[in-house]
C-alpha positions as semicolon CSV with decimal commas, in nm:
position;residue;x (nm);y (nm);z (nm)
1;M;-1,137;2,064;0,818
2;K;-0,830;2,176;0,617
3;P;-0,546;1,940;0,572
4;Y;-0,261;1,959;0,834
5;I;0,097;1,998;0,655
6;H;0,384;1,993;0,876
7;P;0,616;2,288;0,820
8;L;0,928;2,057;0,767
9;S;0,754;1,877;0,474
10;D;0,743;1,974;0,094
11;V;0,391;1,945;-0,033
12;Q;0,367;2,077;-0,391
13;S;0,028;1,922;-0,451
14;S;-0,291;2,133;-0,407
15;E;-0,505;1,804;-0,420
16;I;-0,484;1,705;-0,044
17;G;-0,817;1,616;0,116
18;E;-0,965;1,763;0,433
19;G;-0,853;1,614;0,742
20;T;-0,538;1,452;0,601
21;K;-0,232;1,489;0,805
22;I;0,114;1,501;0,658
23;W;0,414;1,490;0,898
24;Q;0,756;1,619;0,884
25;F;1,029;1,538;0,606
26;C;0,766;1,417;0,354
27;V;0,766;1,515;-0,016
28;V;0,446;1,521;-0,218
29;L;0,491;1,620;-0,580
30;K;0,257;1,864;-0,742
31;D;0,034;1,612;-0,942
32;A;-0,018;1,363;-0,671
33;R;-0,383;1,336;-0,531
34;I;-0,434;1,234;-0,168
35;G;-0,790;1,176;-0,028
36;R;-0,948;1,273;0,286
37;Y;-0,844;1,192;0,650
38;C;-0,520;1,025;0,576
39;N;-0,216;0,978;0,794
40;I;0,109;1,024;0,606
41;C;0,390;0,960;0,846
42;A;0,750;1,108;0,841
43;N;0,990;1,053;0,555
44;T;0,734;0,941;0,296
45;F;0,786;1,034;-0,087
46;I;0,484;1,045;-0,321
47;E;0,560;1,104;-0,686
48;N;0,355;1,288;-0,935
49;E;0,114;1,028;-1,090
50;V;-0,006;0,882;-0,765
51;V;-0,373;0,837;-0,645
52;I;-0,439;0,773;-0,280
53;G;-0,793;0,725;-0,154
54;D;-0,952;0,813;0,175
55;N;-0,870;0,701;0,542
56;V;-0,535;0,581;0,422
57;T;-0,243;0,541;0,681
58;I;0,106;0,540;0,533
59;K;0,373;0,476;0,800
60;C;0,719;0,612;0,798
61;G;0,984;0,581;0,506
62;V;0,740;0,462;0,219
63;Q;0,810;0,582;-0,133
64;I;0,512;0,586;-0,350
65;W;0,614;0,602;-0,732
66;D;0,435;0,724;-1,045
67;G;0,168;0,475;-1,154
68;I;0,080;0,346;-0,794
69;R;-0,300;0,375;-0,701
70;I;-0,403;0,305;-0,357
71;G;-0,778;0,253;-0,257
72;N;-0,967;0,370;0,047
73;N;-0,904;0,239;0,410
74;V;-0,560;0,097;0,321
75;F;-0,280;0,048;0,551
76;L;0,089;0,073;0,445
77;G;0,346;-0,034;0,715
78;A;0,683;0,130;0,762
79;N;0,932;0,108;0,467
80;V;0,690;-0,061;0,223
81;T;0,870;-0,041;-0,099
82;F;0,684;-0,018;-0,436
83;T;0,858;-0,054;-0,770
84;N;0,714;0,063;-1,116
85;D;0,953;-0,069;-1,367
86;L;1,054;-0,449;-1,413
87;V;1,391;-0,361;-1,581
88;P;1,533;-0,046;-1,422
89;R;1,840;0,113;-1,575
90;S;2,000;0,437;-1,494
91;K;1,945;0,726;-1,766
92;H;1,753;0,504;-1,999
93;E;1,418;0,519;-2,136
94;W;1,160;0,320;-1,932
95;T;0,809;0,182;-1,921
96;R;0,609;0,266;-1,623
97;I;0,403;-0,019;-1,500
98;D;0,105;0,034;-1,282
99;T;0,022;-0,113;-0,931
100;I;-0,316;-0,125;-0,770
101;V;-0,374;-0,163;-0,394
102;E;-0,766;-0,214;-0,362
103;D;-0,975;-0,094;-0,064
104;G;-0,904;-0,216;0,277
105;A;-0,580;-0,394;0,199
106;T;-0,294;-0,411;0,462
107;I;0,085;-0,422;0,361
108;G;0,307;-0,514;0,629
109;A;0,636;-0,328;0,723
110;N;0,929;-0,373;0,503
111;S;0,744;-0,547;0,236
112;T;0,820;-0,509;-0,140
113;I;0,569;-0,501;-0,411
114;L;0,669;-0,567;-0,756
115;A;0,546;-0,344;-1,061
116;G;0,228;-0,422;-1,224
117;L;0,058;-0,603;-0,955
118;T;-0,297;-0,570;-0,788
119;I;-0,335;-0,635;-0,422
120;G;-0,701;-0,722;-0,384
121;R;-0,955;-0,572;-0,140
122;Y;-0,892;-0,657;0,221
123;A;-0,588;-0,876;0,120
124;F;-0,324;-0,890;0,402
125;I;0,039;-0,896;0,328
126;G;0,273;-1,008;0,622
127;A;0,554;-0,795;0,718
128;G;0,872;-0,858;0,527
129;S;0,716;-1,034;0,235
130;V;0,816;-0,980;-0,148
131;V;0,516;-0,985;-0,336
132;T;0,585;-1,124;-0,709
133;K;0,215;-1,214;-0,813
134;D;-0,137;-1,068;-0,807
135;V;-0,289;-1,115;-0,450
136;P;-0,675;-1,206;-0,452
137;P;-0,909;-1,020;-0,232
138;N;-0,936;-1,157;0,124
139;T;-0,636;-1,355;0,134
140;L;-0,337;-1,379;0,362
141;W;0,021;-1,362;0,202
142;F;0,383;-1,365;0,357
143;G;0,725;-1,494;0,287
144;N;0,988;-1,430;0,022
145;P;0,837;-1,487;-0,227
146;A;0,521;-1,431;-0,084
147;T;0,273;-1,712;-0,091
148;M;-0,084;-1,751;0,002
149;R;-0,103;-1,890;0,350
150;G;-0,483;-1,837;0,447
151;Y;-0,778;-1,621;0,417
152;I;-0,888;-1,313;0,606
153;T;-1,223;-1,154;0,657
154;D;-1,316;-0,783;0,596
155;S;-1,292;-0,744;0,976
156;G;-0,959;-0,905;1,007
157;I;-1,037;-1,246;1,114
158;T;-0,781;-1,490;0,968
159;L;-0,862;-1,845;0,840
160;D;-0,597;-2,129;0,805
161;M;-0,657;-2,272;0,452
162;D;-0,500;-2,602;0,562
163;K;-0,720;-2,639;0,875
164;K;-1,055;-2,772;0,829
165;D;-1,308;-2,953;1,039
166;K;-1,464;-3,288;0,943
167;N;-1,741;-3,082;0,739
168;G;-1,458;-2,913;0,522
169;I;-1,514;-2,583;0,707
170;R;-1,209;-2,366;0,767
171;H;-1,158;-2,229;1,131
172;E;-0,964;-1,934;1,290
173;I;-0,585;-1,952;1,318
């Protein structure tokens, strides 16, 4: 199944996996690599040195800059913002800092991910969060700055890190 590319998008890359859908007003630069069965929603910008895995959902208004690597089965909510430079200046040389979003992670709408971080497998970032440090796998983070608030299973069951029964076992939120 060939990828679907909306006629109102500007897709310069030839490395788009089968079954991927790229909707209107998206820009994908020529060296970007996008996996199979992804859904890239409207008004998304994907720079050159970007790798996106299979089965990724990228909602509207997301910009993915050079040095961002996104694993398989990742969900990026609307207007997620990545950075790739900790000290940006106009018209100055800069040092790109790579960011990794591992398999199965979810990043909620309007979250900001600072440069150089790793978002672990199946981690969950709540909407509107500002992530300033690495996020371990299977953890739940939210806030500004985002802090760890609990745990989450691969299938999405959340566990509150503060609520334990008399045997020290955590229970669902």
